[in-house]
N, C-alpha and C positions, 0 to 999 in steps of 0.2 A: 379519103384524105383524113389525117389523122388530127384530134384536137388536144389542146392545153385544157387543165383541170380544171377551168372555169369555161370549158365549153366555145373555145375561141376556135374556130377553125384553122387548121396551118395549111396551108399548101405544100406541097414539095417538101414534105418533112414526112421518114420514117418513124415508127416507132421506136428504134435507138436515138433518133437525132431528139424525138421530142423528150425523154428523158433527157438527154445532157442540157436542153433549153431547158429545162425543169429548175435543172441542180445551177447552172449559169443565171435564171433570172434570181433562184435564191441567192447565190452567190451575192449578187449584184444588191443585192435589198442590205445584206449585212457586211457591206464593204470589205469584202474578201479578197487578196489579190489574185489566187486563182481562176479569178471570172475570165481575166485573160483565154486561160487554157479552157475551161469548159464551154466557152464562148466556141472556141476554134474548134471541139468536139463534136458542136453541133454541124459546123461544116464539113469536117470530115464523114461523117455520116450521112447528112445529105447536102451535099454542095448548093443547089440550090433553092434551100429552106428560106422561102420570104422574111420571117422572122427572123430566122438565122443570121440570114445577110443583114437586116436592120440593126438587129440587135451588134454586131459586129462592130457597124456605122456607129451607131451612138456611143459605143466602146471608144470611138475614136476621137470624138468633140467633145466630151467632156472632161479631160482632163485640162482642156484648153492649152494644148501643146500642138503647134502648129504644123511638126512633121509627123505625129499621130494624124493629125487630120486629111494632113494629104495623101497619106496610104490610103487611110480608110476612103477618102472621095474618088483614088482611083480605082479600090477596089469594087465598091461599090457602083461605080457606072461601067464597069466591064459586065457587072452582074445585071443592071439596068438594059445594055445594049440590045440584051434578047429575052428582055422580057416584056410578054404581052398582059399588060395589067388587067385590061376585061377578064383575064380567068384568073387573079385574085379575088379574093373577098374583099369588100367594102373598107372593113379591119384595116388590112393590108396595103390595102390602094392609099389608104389613110399614113399609114407609118412611112411607105416609101416618099410619099411627097414630105411627111416632115421630115423625115432621113435628108433627104435629098436637098431640101432648102437648106439645112444647119450647116450640109456638108461646102453649098456652096456658098456659105455666110449670109444668109438671112435668115438671122435669130431670129428676129422678133415673128416673120413667117412663121415659122419650126414651129413657137411656140402659140402662134394661133393654132394652127392645124392639133398638135396635139389635145388642145384645149375643147376643138369640136368633137378628138377622137376619145376623149372619156369626156363627154356629155353621153354619148352614141355607146360605147362600150367601158361604164365606170368599174369595172372590176379588171381591167387590163393594168396588170402592175406595171409593165414596164413603158406604158404612156403615162404613167401615174410618175413612177421616178428620173424618167429622163425630160418630165414638164416641171416636175420638182426644183432638180437639178439648174433647169432651163433660168427660170424664175430667181435663183438663189445668182447663176450669173450675170444676169440683167439687172438684178436689182430688186425687181418687182414683189415688194412684200406682200400687198395683198395679194395678188395670181399665187404665191407663194403659201399661203393661206387657205384660199379658198378652192382652187383647183382641187386639194386633197378631203376640202372640209365640203365640197360637192359631190365626192364620192364615194365620201364612207358609209353612208345609210346605205350602200348597196354590199355592203360586204359584211358578211359573219363572222361573230364577234371568234367562234372557235376557228376560222378559217387562221392558219400558221400567217397568210404575210396579213393581220389587220395591227398586229401588233410597230412591225415596220412602217404603216401606215399613220398610226397614232404618233411616232416617231417625227416625221416628216411633218405632221401637221403640226404638231407640239413646235417645229423650230416658224412652220409660219406663224405662228399665233405670235413667239416671241418676236418676230422681225415686224408683228402688228403692233407690237407694245401688247398685250393681253399676257403681261407677264405671270401672275397667278394661276391662270386656264393652260396656261404654256406650261408651267413648272409640273401640276397635275397631272395631264394629258401627257407629256412625256415619264412622267414616273409609272402610268398605268402602262404604257409601251414596255417598258422595260419589267415589271410584272411581269407580263409576258415573253420575256427572250431579254433576260440581263446583258447578253454579248451583244446589243443593238446600237454598237457606236453612235448611230447617228443622233438614235433616243439618246445618250448619253450627253450625246453633243449639245443636240436642242436644251436638254436641263442644265448645262455649263452654263450657256447662253442667258438664261434667264437670271441667275446665279450676279454675272457680269451686266448687267445693264440694272441692277435692282444694289450693285455694291455688295453685295452678301460673299465677299471674296473667302472670306473665312468658310462659311459654310460650302462653298463652292468647293475648296480643297479637301475639307473634309468627305464631301460629297466622291470626288475623284479617287483619294485613298480609299475609298472602302470598297471600290470599284476597282483597281487597278489592274487583276489581273483579265477585266472583261475590255481595256479598253488600249493598255497603254506598250502592248508591244501585236502586231502580225497582223494589222488592219490596214486597210488603204486611206483611213482617217486618221491614222493614229500620230503624226506626225504633230498634225492639226491640233489634236488634243491634246497636246504637251504643250504648243501651244496656248491655247489656254489657259492650259494649269500655272504659267510662265507670267499671263498677264495677271493671275489672283496674287501672284509671288511679289509680281511688281510693286502690287497697289499697296500691302504688307511691308512696301521696303525692304523686301531679303533680295534685295541687287547679288547676291552669292547664287541664290538659289537659281536665280531668275539666269545667270551665264551657268552653270552649273546644265540646266535643264537644254542652255542653248547649244553648248558642247557637247552631250551628251546626245540628244534629240532631235534638234535642230539644225542643224549644220556642222556636218564633222569629212572626215577623210572617205567616208562610207555613205554619206548622203549620193542620193540617184540623180539629183540635177534636177528633177522634176521644177517643173514653174510653179506649182500649188506648194510645193517645200521651200524651194528657195524666198517666195513674198512674203509664207509668213517669219521668217527668219529675218528678211528684211524689216518687215514690218515692226516687229522685236528689238530690231537693233534700234532704229528709227525712234523708239522712244527712250529709247536710255540716250541716242544722239541731240534728243530735245531736251535732254534733263543735263546737259554740257558731259552725258558719259562718253568718249570717244571710241572708245576700243578700235583702235583703227587697226593692227592684224587681223581681227576677226572680221572687221569690212574689207579689208583689201581679199582676203579669202571669199566671199561670200562677192563681190564684184568681177572676182575672174571665176566666178561660175556663172556669173550671169553671163560673163563674155564668151566664156564658151560655148554657149547656147544660140548664138547668132540668130537669135530673134528677129523674123521680118516683123510688117504692123497686123497682129493675130488677134492682140485681145487688150485694153488700153489698160485696163487695171491690172495686168504686167508687167507694161511699159513704167508705170508709176513706181511700181516696187523695184527695176531696174536701175531707176532713176534715183530710188532712194538708195540703191548699193553703190552705185556712181556717186554720187556727192560724198556719202558717209566714207566711203574710202579717200577723198580729195579727188577725186578723176571727171574732175568737172566738165574739161570736155568730153570724154566720153557719154558724158549724160546729155551735153549742147549736139554733141553726134547723133545719138539717137532721138531728139526731137528736129532736129531739122530732118533724114530721114521720114521722120511722120509727117512734115509739115509736105515733102514734095509728093507724098502719097495721098495725104489728104487732097490736096489741089489735082490731081490726077481724078477726084471725082469715082473713085472704084465702087461699086456698086454692092455694097455689103455694109450690115447692121456698124459694126465696127467701125467705121468711117465716120458716123454719127459719134458715139461712144468717144472716139479719140479728139474728134474737131472739138465738140462741145464742153469736155471732161477731161480727156486725157491728157492731152496737150497743155491747159492752162493749170492743171494740176503738175505738172513735168514743169513746166517753166517755175513757178512758183517752187518748188523740192529747190532749183538749180539756186532761183534766187536768194532762198535762205542759203543754202552753203555758200554764199559769194555773200551775206552778211548784209543782206541788200533788203533788209525785213522790212521796208517799208512794198516796196515791189510785192514781194511774196504774197502781202498783205491783201495788195490790192489785186493783183489775181485770185486768190481763192475765196475772197470774199462775195463775187458775182456767184461761183456757184456752190457755194459751200450747202444750200439749199436741192441741189441738184444732183448732189455725188453718186447717190446711188444709180443713176444712169448709167454708170460707166461699172457696177456690177458689186457686189461684194456684201458683205452682213454689215451691219450698225457697229461691232466691234473692232472687223474691218477697217472698215470709213473712219474711223477716230484717230486713226493716227494722223489722218489728213486736218480731219478738225483740230487737234491739236497743234495740228504745226500755225492754223491759222491761229490758235490763242498766244503761241510761243512768238510767232511774228508782229503781230497786235502788240504785244507788252512790251520786245524790244524796241520797237519803234515809235516807243512813247504814246500810240492809239489806244490812252487808257480809256476814254467816252469808248470807243469800241471794246476794248478789252473787259471795261464793268459788264458792258450789254452780253458778250458771249460767254461770261463766267456767272453772270446771274441766268441767264439758259439752261446750264450746264448743271448748276447745284440746285436747282428750282426743278430740273430733270432726275439729277442722279445725287441728291443726297448728303448719298453717304459713297465720298469718291477721297481717298487723301489726295490726291492730284487736284482735284477743281479747287479745293481749299490750300491747298499750298501757293497754287494760281493767286489766288484773291487775296493770298498774305503778302507773294511780291509785290504785285498791284496796291497794295496798298502802303507799302513800302514805297512805292513810287509816286504816290497822290500824298507823301508827309502824312502819314497814321499809324506811327509807331504802335500805337492801342488796338485798332484795328487788326491790324499786321499779325500781331502778337495772340490775338483772340483765334484769327482766322489758322493761324500754325498749330495753335495748341488743339483746336480741332480737327486738324490733319493726321498728328501723332495719336490723338484719341481714337479716330476713327482706322488706322493703320495697327494698332495693336487689338482691333476688337475680335 
């Protein structure tokens, strides 16, 4: 039986397949698009390779694409139908169980199994990567941090995959609020591998959450050759760049990035890319910047997907696109479809994610689009501290949090708006949006002096 370079035995995996597996794992950790090809090379060389089949299964679910997951589920089911699990190693049995659970829609069961796997085999890079992405997709910040942190002591700092693990750990630290430690850890990851796009992404998040958007632009500009093209994370990192430009008040640059990188005629139509596009345009929509032609093209792209109830986080962004394009009826049809699906009691993790968070958010977005700001406020207020339950990062979910702020302002819920903006400005004192929103609140309250002071502070921060 062959073994990987960390000594993990690999059933039904020949020497050639093992070489392809190691390359595919490297491609995965560095978000190279060719990972799909190299993973298939493993199975071409050894079709019954357990780890090769498991890798293919994980690739089928990590993109949150319903159709990809269905194909992966069929393929993995055929593989498992003739599999004698008693002949597998304990590690392989755990991987098969985790992949099966995920493909069957039990995200949280998969996450628990991957956690047990990492405790037993802390140098299993595939388990760590899959588990880390799982924690991101389920919005579990503490596990996002500790899954990687708990394994790092088992890794030699000279291992070529130690750097990507630091990049993952940096993201977990950032999502848990340890911004300085996260920045330091992310920079350490990049010192080992400057082309670690997840490490770059992690550092970018630390600047976003601290309002250091000028530093963020400088950081990304200095590393353009490492992140701006050629990776599975390219579009998402451009989205982060656009957020910096938005805070700086450079709307022209925001739209330039949107048209060149986020959504255009050559865009793939992948859900992860479309939700970035929707989240960026929605921030402009909240500022009464409509962009109807862009919304129409984006809504068309979402509609062409014909998505079923697979991932509630995707649904919310599809509804943003429909509302932004003025297609309220289409947004309502999506909600009605998800309501029927939830009523059928499907035994998958996405049911709770949809029922508890996804549907209230979608209904609130529709209400906002219909100028029923009171209803939008009432729908978002009960879930604002639980938004993480349907996945994403703090930066991504801030589009929903800003919707609540804007709805409360437009509904003249001034007491609530004051509370929300006090929370936001204390947590992120450097954020032009927060201070411009405060200026609008003070105008509503009839205090022009305080409004002017808040506007001045927003303008100063945008120029800093």
